[in-house]
C-alpha positions as CSV (number, residue, x, y, z in Angstrom):
1,M,13.9,20.5,2.1
2,L,10.7,20.0,2.2
3,I,7.9,18.7,-0.9
4,K,4.5,20.1,-1.3
5,T,1.7,17.6,-1.4
6,G,-0.8,19.4,-3.4
7,I,-3.0,19.4,-0.8
8,E,-2.9,22.7,1.1
9,R,-4.2,21.4,4.5
10,L,-2.3,18.1,4.4
11,D,1.0,19.9,4.0
12,E,-0.3,22.3,7.1
13,L,-0.9,18.9,9.1
14,M,2.5,17.9,8.2
15,K,4.4,21.1,8.6
16,G,5.4,21.8,4.9
17,G,4.9,18.7,3.3
18,I,7.1,15.2,2.9
19,P,10.4,15.8,3.1
20,A,13.0,15.1,0.3
21,V,14.9,12.1,0.1
22,T,12.9,9.9,1.6
23,N,10.9,7.0,1.1
24,T,7.2,7.7,2.2
25,L,4.5,5.0,3.3
26,L,0.6,6.1,2.7
27,Y,-0.7,3.5,4.3
28,S,-4.9,3.4,5.2
29,P,-7.5,1.3,5.4
30,P,-9.5,0.6,1.7
31,F,-11.0,3.1,0.3
32,I,-9.8,6.2,2.0
33,G,-8.3,7.8,-0.6
34,K,-4.8,7.1,-1.1
35,E,-5.2,7.3,-4.7
36,N,-6.3,11.1,-4.5
37,I,-3.8,12.1,-2.3
38,L,-1.0,10.4,-4.7
39,N,-2.8,11.9,-7.8
40,K,-2.3,15.1,-6.3
41,F,1.1,14.6,-5.2
42,V,2.1,13.7,-9.0
43,L,0.4,17.3,-10.1
44,S,2.2,19.3,-7.6
45,G,5.4,17.7,-9.1
46,L,4.5,18.0,-12.2
47,E,3.6,21.7,-12.1
48,E,7.1,22.3,-10.3
49,G,8.7,20.6,-13.5
50,E,9.8,17.1,-11.9
51,P,9.4,14.2,-14.1
52,V,7.0,11.3,-13.2
53,I,6.9,7.6,-14.0
54,F,3.7,5.3,-13.0
55,V,4.7,1.9,-12.7
56,L,0.4,0.4,-13.7
57,T,-0.5,-2.8,-12.1
58,D,-4.3,-2.6,-12.3
59,K,-5.0,0.1,-14.8
60,S,-4.1,0.7,-18.5
61,F,-2.1,3.8,-19.9
62,S,-5.7,5.3,-20.8
63,E,-7.6,4.7,-17.9
64,M,-4.4,6.0,-15.7
65,R,-4.5,9.4,-18.5
66,K,-8.3,9.7,-18.2
67,E,-7.8,10.0,-14.1
68,M,-5.7,12.5,-14.3
69,E,-7.0,14.4,-17.0
70,R,-10.0,14.9,-15.2
71,L,-8.0,16.6,-12.0
72,D,-5.7,18.8,-14.4
73,K,-6.4,19.5,-18.2
74,N,-2.8,20.4,-19.1
75,F,-2.1,16.5,-18.5
76,S,-1.8,15.6,-22.0
77,G,0.8,18.5,-22.0
78,Y,3.2,17.1,-19.6
79,E,3.1,13.8,-21.5
80,S,4.3,15.6,-24.7
81,E,6.9,17.4,-22.9
82,G,8.4,13.7,-21.6
83,K,7.6,14.3,-18.4
84,V,5.6,11.0,-18.1
85,K,6.4,7.9,-17.9
86,Y,4.7,4.6,-17.7
87,I,5.7,0.8,-17.0
88,D,3.2,-1.6,-17.0
């Protein structure tokens, strides 16, 4: 089973997405867009009904929320449904 990343072209390059039940390392030089890929992946999972846990090390809850709301106006709805949790 493959899990879509939320980025159509990346899914094509990965022949459908990320293999389920695996650990995946996203590695690249700084400032390439790893965080953007991760955020799209999170939103894709939320759209499919998957819960998300953010482990925050360099951002506050409100900063993370604002960042995600820029990508999806419904993000606060996922929070109110209990699908998003934060660990600081």
